[in-house]
LOGUBA-458523 format. One line per 2 residues: their letters; for each residue x, y, z of N, C-alpha, C, O, CB. Coordinates in Angstrom, 2 decimals, m for minus. Glycine has a CB too. Layout:
% LOGUBA-458523
A	X Y Z X Y Z X Y Z X Y Z X Y Z ~ ...
% end
This chain:
% LOGUBA-458523
MI	m5.51 79.46 23.67 m6.68 78.60 23.56 m6.30 77.25 22.93 m5.65 77.22 21.89 m7.79 79.30 22.72 ~ m6.69 76.17 23.57 m6.41 74.83 23.04 m7.51 74.47 22.05 m8.68 74.38 22.41 m6.32 73.75 24.19
KV	m7.12 74.28 20.80 m8.09 73.98 19.74 m8.25 72.47 19.60 m7.29 71.75 19.31 m7.66 74.61 18.40 ~ m9.49 72.01 19.80 m9.76 70.57 19.85 m10.68 70.14 18.72 m11.69 70.78 18.43 m10.38 70.19 21.20
LV	m10.30 69.03 18.07 m11.14 68.39 17.06 m11.67 67.09 17.66 m10.89 66.27 18.14 m10.35 68.13 15.72 ~ m12.98 66.91 17.62 m13.60 65.69 18.17 m14.07 64.82 17.02 m14.81 65.27 16.14 m14.79 66.03 19.11
VD	m13.64 63.54 17.04 m14.01 62.61 15.97 m14.74 61.43 16.58 m14.16 60.62 17.30 m12.74 62.13 15.19 ~ m16.04 61.34 16.27 m16.86 60.25 16.81 m18.12 60.15 15.94 m18.69 61.17 15.55 m17.22 60.50 18.32
NH	m18.54 58.94 15.65 m19.70 58.77 14.78 m21.03 58.76 15.52 m22.07 58.42 14.95 m19.57 57.49 14.01 ~ m21.00 59.14 16.79 m22.24 59.26 17.57 m22.50 60.75 17.85 m21.74 61.37 18.59 m22.15 58.44 18.90
PI	m23.55 61.31 17.27 m23.85 62.74 17.43 m23.97 63.17 18.89 m23.64 64.31 19.22 m25.13 63.07 16.71 ~ m24.44 62.28 19.76 m24.59 62.65 21.16 m23.24 62.97 21.80 m23.15 63.80 22.70 m25.27 61.52 21.93
VT	m22.19 62.29 21.32 m20.84 62.52 21.84 m20.28 63.86 21.35 m19.84 64.68 22.14 m19.90 61.38 21.43 ~ m20.32 64.06 20.03 m19.77 65.30 19.48 m20.54 66.52 19.97 m19.95 67.56 20.27 m19.79 65.25 17.94
TG	m21.86 66.40 20.04 m22.68 67.51 20.55 m22.38 67.78 22.02 m22.34 68.93 22.45 m24.18 67.22 20.36 ~ m22.16 66.71 22.78 m21.83 66.85 24.20 m20.55 67.63 24.40 m20.46 68.47 25.29 m21.72 65.50 24.85
FE	m19.54 67.35 23.59 m18.27 68.08 23.67 m18.47 69.56 23.33 m17.96 70.44 24.02 m17.22 67.45 22.74 ~ m19.21 69.81 22.28 m19.45 71.19 21.86 m20.15 71.99 22.96 m19.78 73.12 23.24 m20.27 71.23 20.58
LF	m21.16 71.39 23.56 m21.92 72.08 24.60 m21.09 72.32 25.86 m21.13 73.39 26.45 m23.17 71.29 24.94 ~ m20.34 71.29 26.26 m19.57 71.41 27.50 m18.47 72.46 27.39 m18.23 73.21 28.34 m18.96 70.06 27.87
FR	m17.81 72.53 26.23 m16.68 73.46 26.09 m17.06 74.76 25.38 m16.18 75.53 24.99 m15.56 72.78 25.34 ~ m18.35 75.00 25.20 m18.79 76.18 24.44 m18.25 77.48 25.01 m17.81 78.34 24.25 m20.30 76.25 24.42
NH	m18.26 77.64 26.31 m17.78 78.89 26.93 m16.54 78.66 27.81 m16.29 79.40 28.76 m18.90 79.51 27.77 ~ m15.79 77.65 27.47 m14.61 77.32 28.27 m13.51 78.37 28.07 m13.35 78.91 26.98 m14.07 75.92 27.90
ET	m12.78 78.65 29.12 m11.76 79.70 29.08 m10.53 79.32 28.26 m9.92 80.17 27.62 m11.33 80.05 30.48 ~ m10.17 78.04 28.27 m8.92 77.65 27.60 m9.06 76.57 26.54 m8.11 76.29 25.82 m7.94 77.18 28.63
IQ	m10.24 75.95 26.43 m10.44 74.87 25.46 m11.57 75.24 24.50 m12.65 75.65 24.92 m10.75 73.54 26.18 ~ m11.30 75.07 23.21 m12.30 75.39 22.19 m12.45 74.21 21.22 m11.47 73.77 20.63 m11.91 76.68 21.41
VV	m13.67 73.71 21.05 m13.93 72.67 20.07 m14.06 73.36 18.72 m15.05 74.06 18.46 m15.21 71.82 20.42 ~ m13.07 73.15 17.85 m13.05 73.86 16.56 m13.72 73.05 15.45 m13.94 73.56 14.35 m11.60 74.17 16.16
GT	m14.06 71.79 15.74 m14.73 71.00 14.73 m15.09 69.62 15.24 m14.50 69.13 16.20 m13.87 70.87 13.51 ~ m16.07 69.00 14.59 m16.46 67.62 14.92 m16.59 66.85 13.61 m17.09 67.37 12.61 m17.80 67.58 15.74
LS	m16.15 65.60 13.63 m16.22 64.75 12.45 m16.79 63.39 12.84 m16.76 63.00 14.00 m14.82 64.58 11.79 ~ m17.32 62.68 11.85 m17.93 61.39 12.13 m17.16 60.21 11.56 m17.57 59.06 11.73 m19.31 61.36 11.60
NG	m16.04 60.46 10.87 m15.24 59.36 10.34 m13.76 59.72 10.30 m13.39 60.89 10.41 m15.72 58.98 8.93 ~ m12.92 58.70 10.15 m11.47 58.90 10.20 m10.88 59.54 8.97 m9.86 60.22 9.06 m10.81 57.62 10.42
VD	m11.50 59.35 7.82 m10.95 59.87 6.56 m10.95 61.40 6.54 m10.00 62.00 6.04 m11.76 59.34 5.39 ~ m11.99 62.01 7.06 m12.12 63.47 6.99 m11.15 64.22 7.89 m11.00 65.44 7.77 m13.52 63.86 7.35
IF	m10.49 63.49 8.79 m9.54 64.15 9.71 m8.45 64.86 8.93 m8.08 65.99 9.25 m8.91 63.12 10.69 ~ m7.92 64.21 7.90 m6.77 64.74 7.18 m7.08 66.06 6.47 m6.28 66.99 6.49 m6.29 63.72 6.16
DF	m8.24 66.12 5.86 m8.64 67.36 5.19 m8.85 68.48 6.20 m8.51 69.63 5.95 m9.92 67.13 4.37 ~ m9.41 68.11 7.36 m9.68 69.14 8.38 m8.39 69.73 8.93 m8.25 70.95 8.99 m10.52 68.54 9.52
VR	m7.44 68.88 9.34 m6.21 69.40 9.94 m5.33 70.11 8.92 m4.46 70.91 9.28 m5.42 68.27 10.60 ~ m5.55 69.80 7.64 m4.81 70.46 6.57 m5.26 71.92 6.42 m4.49 72.78 6.00 m4.99 69.70 5.23
NN	m6.50 72.17 6.76 m7.08 73.49 6.53 m7.44 74.27 7.80 m7.86 75.42 7.73 m8.29 73.35 5.71 ~ m7.26 73.63 8.95 m7.62 74.29 10.20 m6.57 74.03 11.29 m6.02 72.93 11.36 m8.99 73.81 10.68
PV	m6.28 75.02 12.12 m5.34 74.81 13.23 m5.97 73.92 14.30 m7.07 74.18 14.77 m4.91 76.16 13.84 ~ m5.25 72.87 14.67 m5.72 71.93 15.69 m4.56 71.58 16.62 m3.47 71.27 16.16 m6.31 70.64 15.04
NV	m4.81 71.64 17.92 m3.79 71.25 18.91 m3.98 69.82 19.39 m3.01 69.07 19.53 m3.82 72.18 20.10 ~ m5.23 69.47 19.65 m5.55 68.14 20.20 m6.73 67.52 19.45 m7.73 68.19 19.18 m5.87 68.24 21.72
II	m6.58 66.24 19.11 m7.69 65.49 18.52 m8.16 64.46 19.53 m7.36 63.72 20.11 m7.26 64.81 17.18 ~ m9.47 64.40 19.73 m10.06 63.35 20.56 m10.82 62.44 19.62 m11.79 62.86 18.99 m11.00 63.94 21.70
SE	m10.38 61.18 19.53 m10.96 60.30 18.53 m11.39 58.95 19.09 m10.68 58.33 19.88 m9.99 60.09 17.42 ~ m12.55 58.51 18.66 m13.03 57.16 18.93 m12.14 56.18 18.15 m11.58 56.55 17.12 m14.54 57.00 18.53
IE	m12.01 54.96 18.63 m11.23 53.94 17.91 m12.03 53.41 16.73 m11.52 53.35 15.61 m10.85 52.78 18.86 ~ m13.26 53.03 16.97 m14.08 52.44 15.92 m14.81 53.54 15.15 m15.80 54.10 15.62 m15.08 51.43 16.52
LP	m14.27 53.84 13.95 m14.84 54.88 13.10 m15.16 54.32 11.72 m14.50 53.38 11.27 m13.88 56.08 12.99 ~ m16.15 54.87 11.04 m16.45 54.44 9.67 m15.29 54.80 8.73 m14.62 55.81 8.92 m17.76 55.09 9.18
EL	m15.07 53.97 7.74 m14.10 54.19 6.66 m12.64 54.00 7.07 m11.88 53.32 6.38 m14.27 55.57 6.11 ~ m12.25 54.58 8.18 m10.86 54.46 8.65 m10.87 54.48 10.17 m11.32 55.46 10.77 m9.95 55.60 8.08
NG	m10.38 53.40 10.80 m10.46 53.35 12.27 m9.49 54.34 12.92 m8.52 54.79 12.30 m10.17 51.93 12.77 ~ m9.78 54.66 14.16 m9.04 55.70 14.86 m7.55 55.43 15.02 m6.75 56.36 14.93 m9.62 55.89 16.18
IT	m7.16 54.18 15.24 m5.75 53.86 15.44 m4.97 54.01 14.14 m3.85 54.53 14.15 m5.58 52.42 15.99 ~ m5.55 53.57 13.03 m4.90 53.73 11.72 m4.75 55.21 11.39 m3.71 55.65 10.90 m5.70 53.01 10.62
AL	m5.80 55.97 11.67 m5.75 57.42 11.44 m4.70 58.07 12.34 m3.97 58.96 11.90 m7.13 58.06 11.70 ~ m4.62 57.61 13.58 m3.63 58.12 14.53 m2.22 58.00 13.99 m1.46 58.97 13.99 m3.75 57.38 15.87
RA	m1.86 56.81 13.52 m0.51 56.58 12.99 m0.20 57.51 11.80 0.88 58.09 11.72 m0.34 55.10 12.56 ~ m1.16 57.63 10.90 m0.95 58.46 9.71 m0.83 59.94 10.06 0.02 60.64 9.52 m2.09 58.26 8.72
IK	m1.67 60.40 10.97 m1.64 61.81 11.37 m0.33 62.16 12.05 0.26 63.21 11.78 m2.81 62.13 12.30 ~ 0.14 61.29 12.94 1.38 61.58 13.68 2.59 61.64 12.76 3.57 62.33 13.05 1.61 60.52 14.75
KE	2.53 60.92 11.64 3.64 60.97 10.67 3.70 62.32 9.97 4.78 62.87 9.76 3.49 59.85 9.63 ~ 2.53 62.84 9.62 2.47 64.08 8.86 2.33 65.32 9.74 2.81 66.40 9.39 1.32 64.02 7.90
YS	1.65 65.16 10.88 1.41 66.30 11.77 1.82 65.92 13.20 0.98 65.75 14.08 m0.10 66.73 11.73 ~ 3.10 65.81 13.39 3.62 65.34 14.69 3.30 66.30 15.84 3.32 65.90 17.00 5.12 65.14 14.61
HI	3.01 67.56 15.52 2.73 68.56 16.56 1.32 68.40 17.14 1.02 68.96 18.20 2.90 69.96 16.00 ~ 0.46 67.65 16.45 m0.91 67.45 16.94 m0.93 66.28 17.92 m0.47 65.19 17.58 m1.90 67.20 15.77
NI	m1.45 66.49 19.09 m1.53 65.44 20.09 m2.92 64.80 20.06 m3.94 65.49 19.94 m1.22 65.99 21.51 ~ m2.94 63.48 20.16 m4.19 62.74 19.96 m4.55 61.91 21.19 m3.72 61.17 21.72 m4.09 61.84 18.73
IM	m5.80 62.04 21.62 m6.33 61.23 22.71 m7.34 60.25 22.13 m8.27 60.65 21.43 m6.99 62.11 23.82 ~ m7.15 58.97 22.41 m8.13 57.98 22.00 m9.23 57.93 23.06 m8.95 57.84 24.26 m7.47 56.58 21.78
YS	m10.46 57.99 22.60 m11.62 58.11 23.49 m12.61 57.03 23.11 m13.24 57.11 22.05 m12.28 59.54 23.41 ~ m12.75 56.01 23.95 m13.56 54.86 23.53 m14.21 54.15 24.71 m13.85 54.36 25.86 m12.70 53.88 22.75
YH	m15.18 53.32 24.38 m15.84 52.51 25.41 m15.08 51.22 25.68 m15.38 50.50 26.63 m17.27 52.19 25.00 ~ m14.08 50.92 24.83 m13.28 49.71 25.03 m12.49 49.81 26.34 m12.06 50.90 26.70 m12.32 49.47 23.84
PE	m12.28 48.69 27.04 m11.54 48.72 28.32 m10.13 49.28 28.14 m9.42 48.91 27.21 m11.46 47.32 28.92 ~ m9.75 50.17 29.04 m8.43 50.80 28.98 m7.31 49.79 29.01 m6.32 49.93 28.30 m8.27 51.77 30.13
EI	m7.46 48.75 29.83 m6.38 47.76 29.98 m6.12 46.99 28.70 m5.05 46.38 28.56 m6.71 46.80 31.08 ~ m7.06 46.99 27.78 m6.89 46.26 26.52 m6.26 47.15 25.44 m5.39 46.71 24.71 m8.24 45.71 26.02
YA	m6.71 48.41 25.35 m6.30 49.27 24.25 m5.29 50.37 24.59 m4.62 50.89 23.70 m7.49 49.88 23.67 ~ m5.18 50.74 25.84 m4.34 51.89 26.20 m2.90 51.74 25.75 m2.35 52.64 25.11 m4.37 52.10 27.70
IS	m2.28 50.62 26.06 m0.86 50.43 25.74 m0.63 50.47 24.23 0.30 51.12 23.76 m0.36 49.10 26.31 ~ m1.48 49.77 23.47 m1.29 49.72 22.01 m1.48 51.09 21.37 m0.77 51.43 20.43 m2.26 48.72 21.39
TI	m2.42 51.87 21.88 m2.63 53.20 21.30 m1.50 54.17 21.67 m1.12 55.01 20.86 m3.98 53.77 21.77 ~ m0.97 54.05 22.87 0.17 54.88 23.27 1.38 54.55 22.40 2.10 55.44 21.96 0.50 54.69 24.77
KA	1.60 53.26 22.17 2.71 52.84 21.30 2.53 53.34 19.88 3.50 53.61 19.18 2.82 51.32 21.30 ~ 1.27 53.48 19.46 0.99 53.96 18.11 1.17 55.47 17.98 1.16 56.01 16.88 m0.43 53.59 17.70
GA	1.34 56.15 19.12 1.58 57.59 19.09 0.58 58.45 19.81 0.70 59.68 19.80 1.64 58.02 17.71 ~ m0.41 57.84 20.45 m1.42 58.62 21.18 m0.83 59.29 22.41 0.14 58.80 23.00 m2.60 57.72 21.59
SG	m1.41 60.41 22.80 m0.98 61.12 24.00 m1.80 60.71 25.22 m1.54 61.17 26.33 m1.07 62.62 23.79 ~ m2.79 59.86 24.99 m3.61 59.42 26.11 m4.73 58.51 25.67 m5.04 58.39 24.48 m4.18 60.61 26.84
YI	m5.33 57.88 26.64 m6.49 57.01 26.38 m7.52 57.30 27.47 m7.23 57.17 28.66 m6.09 55.48 26.35 ~ m8.72 57.68 27.04 m9.77 57.99 28.01 m10.99 57.12 27.73 m11.50 57.09 26.61 m10.15 59.49 27.95
SK	m11.44 56.44 28.74 m12.64 55.62 28.62 m13.87 56.53 28.62 m13.89 57.56 29.29 m12.72 54.58 29.78 ~ m14.89 56.14 27.87 m16.11 56.94 27.82 m16.90 56.91 29.13 m17.90 57.61 29.28 m17.00 56.46 26.69
SE	m16.45 56.11 30.05 m17.10 56.07 31.37 m16.52 57.12 32.31 m17.04 57.31 33.41 m16.96 54.68 31.99 ~ m15.44 57.80 31.89 m14.81 58.82 32.75 m15.67 60.08 32.79 m16.46 60.35 31.89 m13.40 59.15 32.25
NL	m15.49 60.86 33.86 m16.28 62.09 34.00 m15.65 63.24 33.20 m14.54 63.12 32.69 m16.39 62.48 35.48 ~ m16.38 64.33 33.10 m15.96 65.46 32.28 m14.70 66.14 32.80 m13.89 66.65 32.02 m17.08 66.48 32.20
DF	m14.53 66.14 34.10 m13.33 66.74 34.69 m12.08 66.00 34.25 m11.05 66.60 33.98 m13.43 66.75 36.23 ~ m12.19 64.66 34.19 m11.06 63.83 33.75 m10.72 64.13 32.29 m9.55 64.23 31.93 m11.40 62.32 33.93
IE	m11.75 64.29 31.46 m11.54 64.60 30.05 m10.87 65.96 29.89 m9.94 66.11 29.09 m12.88 64.58 29.29 ~ m11.34 66.92 30.64 m10.78 68.27 30.59 m9.29 68.26 30.94 m8.48 68.89 30.26 m11.54 69.21 31.53
KG	m8.95 67.56 32.00 m7.54 67.46 32.41 m6.71 66.73 31.36 m5.54 67.05 31.14 m7.43 66.73 33.77 ~ m7.33 65.74 30.71 m6.64 65.00 29.66 m6.28 65.88 28.48 m5.19 65.77 27.93 m7.50 63.85 29.20
IV	m7.19 66.75 28.09 m6.93 67.67 26.97 m5.78 68.60 27.30 m4.89 68.82 26.47 m8.20 68.48 26.64 ~ m5.79 69.15 28.50 m4.72 70.07 28.94 m3.37 69.34 28.96 m2.36 69.88 28.50 m5.03 70.66 30.34
AA	m3.35 68.12 29.49 m2.12 67.34 29.57 m1.60 66.99 28.18 m0.40 67.12 27.90 m2.35 66.05 30.39 ~ m2.50 66.56 27.31 m2.10 66.19 25.94 m1.54 67.39 25.20 m0.58 67.25 24.44 m3.30 65.61 25.18
NK	m2.12 68.54 25.41 m1.64 69.76 24.75 m0.22 70.11 25.17 0.53 70.74 24.42 m2.57 70.93 25.07 ~ 0.15 69.69 26.37 1.52 69.92 26.87 2.48 68.83 26.40 3.69 68.90 26.67 1.51 69.98 28.40
GE	1.95 67.83 25.70 2.79 66.75 25.23 2.95 65.62 26.23 3.80 64.75 26.07 4.13 67.27 24.87 ~ 2.12 65.65 27.28 2.20 64.61 28.30 1.32 63.42 27.92 0.37 63.55 27.16 1.78 65.18 29.68
VY	1.67 62.26 28.48 0.84 61.06 28.29 m0.19 61.02 29.41 0.16 61.11 30.58 1.72 59.76 28.28 ~ m1.45 60.89 29.04 m2.53 60.97 30.02 m3.32 59.66 30.07 m3.93 59.25 29.08 m3.46 62.15 29.71
LS	m3.30 59.03 31.23 m4.02 57.78 31.46 m4.66 57.82 32.84 m4.36 58.70 33.64 m3.08 56.54 31.31 ~ m5.53 56.87 33.11 m6.09 56.79 34.45 m4.98 56.46 35.44 m3.93 55.94 35.06 m7.23 55.72 34.52
EK	m5.20 56.77 36.70 m4.19 56.51 37.73 m3.84 55.03 37.80 m2.67 54.67 37.97 m4.69 57.00 39.10 ~ m4.84 54.19 37.67 m4.62 52.74 37.73 m3.73 52.28 36.59 m2.80 51.50 36.82 m5.96 52.00 37.67
MS	m3.99 52.75 35.36 m3.20 52.33 34.22 m1.79 52.91 34.29 m0.83 52.24 33.90 m3.87 52.76 32.93 ~ m1.65 54.14 34.77 m0.33 54.75 34.91 0.55 53.95 35.86 1.73 53.73 35.58 m0.46 56.20 35.41
KH	m0.03 53.52 36.98 0.72 52.71 37.95 1.11 51.37 37.33 2.21 50.87 37.55 m0.10 52.48 39.23 ~ 0.20 50.81 36.56 0.45 49.53 35.90 1.63 49.64 34.94 2.50 48.76 34.90 m0.81 49.04 35.16
LK	1.66 50.71 34.15 2.73 50.90 33.18 4.07 51.16 33.87 5.10 50.64 33.45 2.39 52.05 32.24 ~ 4.05 51.97 34.93 5.28 52.26 35.67 5.83 50.99 36.30 7.04 50.76 36.33 5.04 53.32 36.74
YN	4.92 50.15 36.82 5.32 48.88 37.44 5.99 47.99 36.40 7.04 47.40 36.65 4.10 48.15 38.06 ~ 5.37 47.89 35.22 5.92 47.04 34.16 7.24 47.59 33.64 8.15 46.82 33.35 4.92 46.91 33.02
DA	7.34 48.93 33.53 8.60 49.54 33.09 9.72 49.22 34.06 10.85 48.93 33.66 8.45 51.05 32.93 ~ 9.40 49.28 35.36 10.39 48.98 36.39 10.82 47.52 36.31 12.00 47.20 36.42 9.84 49.30 37.80
RM	9.84 46.64 36.10 10.14 45.21 35.97 11.04 44.95 34.77 12.00 44.18 34.85 8.85 44.40 35.85 ~ 10.72 45.61 33.64 11.50 45.43 32.43 12.92 45.94 32.61 13.88 45.31 32.17 10.84 46.13 31.25
SK	13.03 47.10 33.28 14.35 47.69 33.51 15.21 46.76 34.37 16.39 46.55 34.07 14.21 49.06 34.18 ~ 14.61 46.22 35.43 15.35 45.32 36.30 15.68 44.02 35.59 16.74 43.44 35.81 14.56 45.03 37.57
SR	14.78 43.56 34.74 15.02 42.32 33.99 16.23 42.47 33.09 17.02 41.54 32.93 13.79 41.93 33.16 ~ 16.38 43.67 32.48 17.54 43.91 31.62 18.83 43.85 32.42 19.85 43.37 31.93 17.41 45.28 30.92
IY	18.78 44.35 33.66 19.96 44.29 34.52 20.34 42.84 34.81 21.51 42.47 34.74 19.72 45.05 35.83 ~ 19.33 42.03 35.14 19.60 40.66 35.52 20.09 39.81 34.35 20.73 38.78 34.56 18.37 40.05 36.10
KR	19.78 40.23 33.14 20.28 39.50 31.97 21.79 39.60 31.87 22.43 38.78 31.20 19.63 40.04 30.69 ~ 22.38 40.60 32.54 23.83 40.76 32.51 24.54 39.84 33.50 25.76 39.73 33.48 24.19 42.19 32.80
LS	23.77 39.18 34.36 24.37 38.28 35.35 24.65 36.92 34.74 23.90 36.43 33.90 23.46 38.14 36.57 ~ 25.74 36.32 35.18 26.05 34.96 34.74 25.16 33.97 35.48 24.54 34.32 36.48 27.56 34.63 34.97
AR	25.11 32.76 34.99 24.28 31.74 35.61 24.69 31.51 37.07 23.84 31.33 37.94 24.37 30.42 34.82 ~ 26.00 31.51 37.34 26.49 31.29 38.69 26.15 32.48 39.59 25.81 32.30 40.76 28.01 31.05 38.68
EV	26.25 33.70 39.05 25.90 34.88 39.84 24.42 34.87 40.23 24.06 35.26 41.34 26.23 36.17 39.04 ~ 23.59 34.41 39.32 22.16 34.29 39.62 21.94 33.27 40.73 21.12 33.48 41.62 21.37 33.90 38.35
EV	22.67 32.17 40.67 22.55 31.13 41.71 22.92 31.69 43.08 22.22 31.47 44.06 23.44 29.92 41.39 ~ 24.03 32.42 43.11 24.49 33.00 44.38 23.47 34.02 44.89 23.17 34.05 46.08 25.89 33.68 44.20
LK	22.93 34.83 43.99 21.95 35.83 44.39 20.69 35.16 44.93 20.11 35.63 45.92 21.60 36.72 43.20 ~ 20.26 34.10 44.30 19.09 33.36 44.79 19.30 32.86 46.21 18.43 33.00 47.07 18.77 32.17 43.86
LL	20.46 32.29 46.43 20.75 31.73 47.75 20.90 32.82 48.81 20.46 32.65 49.94 22.03 30.88 47.70 ~ 21.53 33.93 48.44 21.63 35.06 49.35 20.26 35.60 49.70 19.99 35.95 50.85 22.50 36.16 48.75
SS	19.39 35.67 48.71 18.03 36.19 48.90 17.20 35.28 49.79 16.25 35.72 50.44 17.35 36.37 47.57 ~ 17.56 34.00 49.81 16.82 33.05 50.65 17.36 33.00 52.08 16.85 32.26 52.92 16.87 31.66 50.04
GK	18.42 33.81 52.34 18.95 33.91 53.69 20.18 33.05 53.96 20.63 32.96 55.11 17.90 33.54 54.65 ~ 20.73 32.44 52.93 21.91 31.59 53.12 23.16 32.42 53.41 23.31 33.53 52.89 22.14 30.71 51.87
KN	24.05 31.87 54.25 25.32 32.50 54.54 26.37 32.03 53.53 26.15 31.07 52.80 25.78 32.17 55.99 ~ 27.52 32.74 53.50 28.58 32.38 52.55 29.00 30.91 52.66 29.19 30.23 51.65 29.80 33.27 52.78
KE	29.14 30.45 53.89 29.58 29.06 54.10 28.56 28.07 53.55 28.92 27.07 52.93 29.82 28.79 55.59 ~ 27.27 28.37 53.78 26.21 27.48 53.30 26.14 27.49 51.78 25.91 26.46 51.15 24.84 27.90 53.90
IA	26.34 28.67 51.19 26.32 28.78 49.72 27.48 28.01 49.11 27.32 27.30 48.12 26.37 30.27 49.28 ~ 28.66 28.16 49.72 29.85 27.46 49.23 29.63 25.94 49.23 30.00 25.25 48.29 31.07 27.81 50.08
KE	29.02 25.44 50.31 28.76 24.01 50.43 27.73 23.55 49.39 27.90 22.50 48.77 28.27 23.66 51.84 ~ 26.68 24.34 49.21 25.62 23.95 48.28 26.09 23.97 46.83 25.68 23.12 46.03 24.42 24.87 48.43
LD	26.95 24.94 46.49 27.41 25.06 45.11 28.75 24.35 44.88 29.27 24.34 43.77 27.55 26.52 44.74 ~ 29.27 23.77 45.94 30.54 23.05 45.87 31.69 23.95 45.40 32.47 23.59 44.52 30.41 21.85 44.93
IN	31.76 25.14 46.01 32.84 26.08 45.75 33.34 26.57 47.10 32.70 26.33 48.12 32.38 27.27 44.84 ~ 34.50 27.26 47.12 35.00 27.73 48.41 34.41 29.10 48.76 33.87 29.80 47.90 36.54 27.81 48.40
EK	34.54 29.47 50.03 33.93 30.71 50.51 34.51 31.95 49.84 33.82 32.95 49.63 34.11 30.82 52.02 ~ 35.80 31.88 49.49 36.44 33.01 48.84 35.78 33.28 47.48 35.61 34.43 47.08 37.95 32.76 48.67
TV	35.43 32.22 46.79 34.77 32.35 45.49 33.38 32.97 45.65 32.95 33.77 44.83 34.67 30.99 44.79 ~ 32.68 32.58 46.73 31.37 33.16 47.02 31.52 34.66 47.23 30.72 35.45 46.73 30.72 32.48 48.26
ST	32.54 35.05 47.98 32.80 36.47 48.23 33.08 37.22 46.93 32.68 38.38 46.77 33.97 36.65 49.20 ~ 33.77 36.56 46.01 34.06 37.17 44.71 32.77 37.42 43.94 32.59 38.47 43.34 35.01 36.27 43.88
YK	31.88 36.43 43.95 30.59 36.58 43.27 29.75 37.69 43.90 29.08 38.45 43.21 29.81 35.24 43.30 ~ 29.81 37.77 45.23 29.06 38.83 45.92 29.57 40.21 45.49 28.78 41.13 45.26 29.18 38.68 47.46
AR	30.88 40.34 45.39 31.48 41.61 44.99 31.03 41.99 43.58 30.75 43.15 43.31 33.03 41.52 45.05 ~ 30.96 40.99 42.69 30.49 41.25 41.33 29.02 41.69 41.32 28.63 42.58 40.58 30.68 39.98 40.45
LY	28.23 41.02 42.18 26.81 41.36 42.26 26.60 42.78 42.77 25.74 43.51 42.28 26.07 40.36 43.17 ~ 27.40 43.16 43.77 27.33 44.53 44.30 27.53 45.54 43.16 26.80 46.51 43.02 28.39 44.75 45.42
KK	28.55 45.27 42.35 28.91 46.18 41.27 27.84 46.21 40.18 27.43 47.28 39.73 30.26 45.79 40.68 ~ 27.39 45.03 39.74 26.44 44.95 38.64 25.05 45.46 39.01 24.34 46.01 38.17 26.33 43.52 38.16
LN	24.68 45.29 40.29 23.35 45.72 40.72 23.39 47.08 41.42 22.38 47.57 41.93 22.75 44.69 41.65 ~ 24.59 47.67 41.43 24.77 49.03 41.96 24.29 49.17 43.40 23.54 50.09 43.73 24.03 50.03 41.08
VN	24.73 48.26 44.26 24.43 48.33 45.69 25.74 48.22 46.45 26.76 47.81 45.89 23.42 47.20 46.12 ~ 25.73 48.59 47.74 26.98 48.53 48.50 26.85 47.80 49.84 27.74 47.87 50.68 27.50 49.93 48.74
NL	25.71 47.10 50.02 25.58 46.30 51.23 24.67 45.10 50.97 23.92 45.07 50.00 25.03 47.15 52.39 ~ 24.77 44.13 51.86 24.05 42.87 51.67 22.53 43.04 51.72 21.81 42.37 50.98 24.47 41.89 52.73
ID	22.04 43.93 52.58 20.59 44.13 52.70 20.00 44.60 51.38 18.98 44.08 50.93 20.27 45.16 53.81 ~ 20.65 45.60 50.76 20.16 46.11 49.48 20.26 45.05 48.39 19.40 44.96 47.51 20.93 47.36 49.07
LV	21.32 44.26 48.45 21.51 43.19 47.46 20.39 42.16 47.57 19.83 41.73 46.56 22.88 42.50 47.65 ~ 20.07 41.77 48.78 19.00 40.80 49.01 17.65 41.37 48.57 16.84 40.66 47.97 18.95 40.39 50.51
NQ	17.42 42.63 48.88 16.16 43.27 48.45 16.03 43.29 46.94 14.95 43.06 46.41 16.08 44.70 48.99 ~ 17.14 43.56 46.25 17.11 43.54 44.79 16.72 42.15 44.29 15.91 42.00 43.38 18.49 43.95 44.21
GK	17.31 41.14 44.91 17.01 39.77 44.50 15.56 39.40 44.73 14.98 38.67 43.93 17.89 38.80 45.24 ~ 14.98 39.88 45.80 13.59 39.54 46.13 12.58 40.24 45.23 11.45 39.77 45.08 13.30 39.89 47.57
QI	12.98 41.36 44.64 12.06 42.13 43.80 11.86 41.54 42.42 10.89 41.85 41.73 12.55 43.54 43.66 ~ 12.77 40.69 42.03 12.73 40.13 40.66 12.57 38.62 40.72 13.14 37.94 41.57 14.00 40.49 39.88
DL	11.77 38.12 39.78 11.61 36.67 39.63 12.86 36.12 38.97 13.10 36.37 37.78 10.34 36.33 38.80 ~ 13.66 35.38 39.71 14.94 34.88 39.19 14.84 33.47 38.63 15.86 32.83 38.37 15.99 34.90 40.27
T	13.62 32.97 38.43 13.47 31.62 37.91 13.82 31.57 36.45 13.75 30.51 35.83 12.06 31.11 38.12
% end
């Protein structure tokens, strides 16, 4: 049974959770609180697997409580549950240690799946936000690769990506064709590709400005 603590200063929210999960097969609401300070006393005296907490709480806000709880009770997974837009708060709360961010506009099925995922230690976000984060992670990863390229290698890659041939690149950069071939060989190795098509595609995926 997944033991859930709900923290929200609106009785309609905490009561809604209690009613919805009252006879649930795998999820049990073991307590409800209305402020961030009381969380510590509760988890000290009661077994809790997942905490669902509003960000804006009396006395101690949810994000501050999140950081403190994760330091002392790292085994407890926390979902931030708020009316604030996901695109504004999701990333910061995940960085602070949250296992997920759920908007209060989401349906009950989404919340239920979020609790199960958080209990497994997974990060749970909306599909849109998950794609956004994966896209940014990919961009960051590729950016780190390109930082390893020299200024001249970047120039050659730009020109190759624009469709220039070795002879045209040599003329534009005022170097000989053999040198262009040397730079291409270095680019193949650094970008982990083995043909010109893949090399050009890599160049087009990243902003080389």
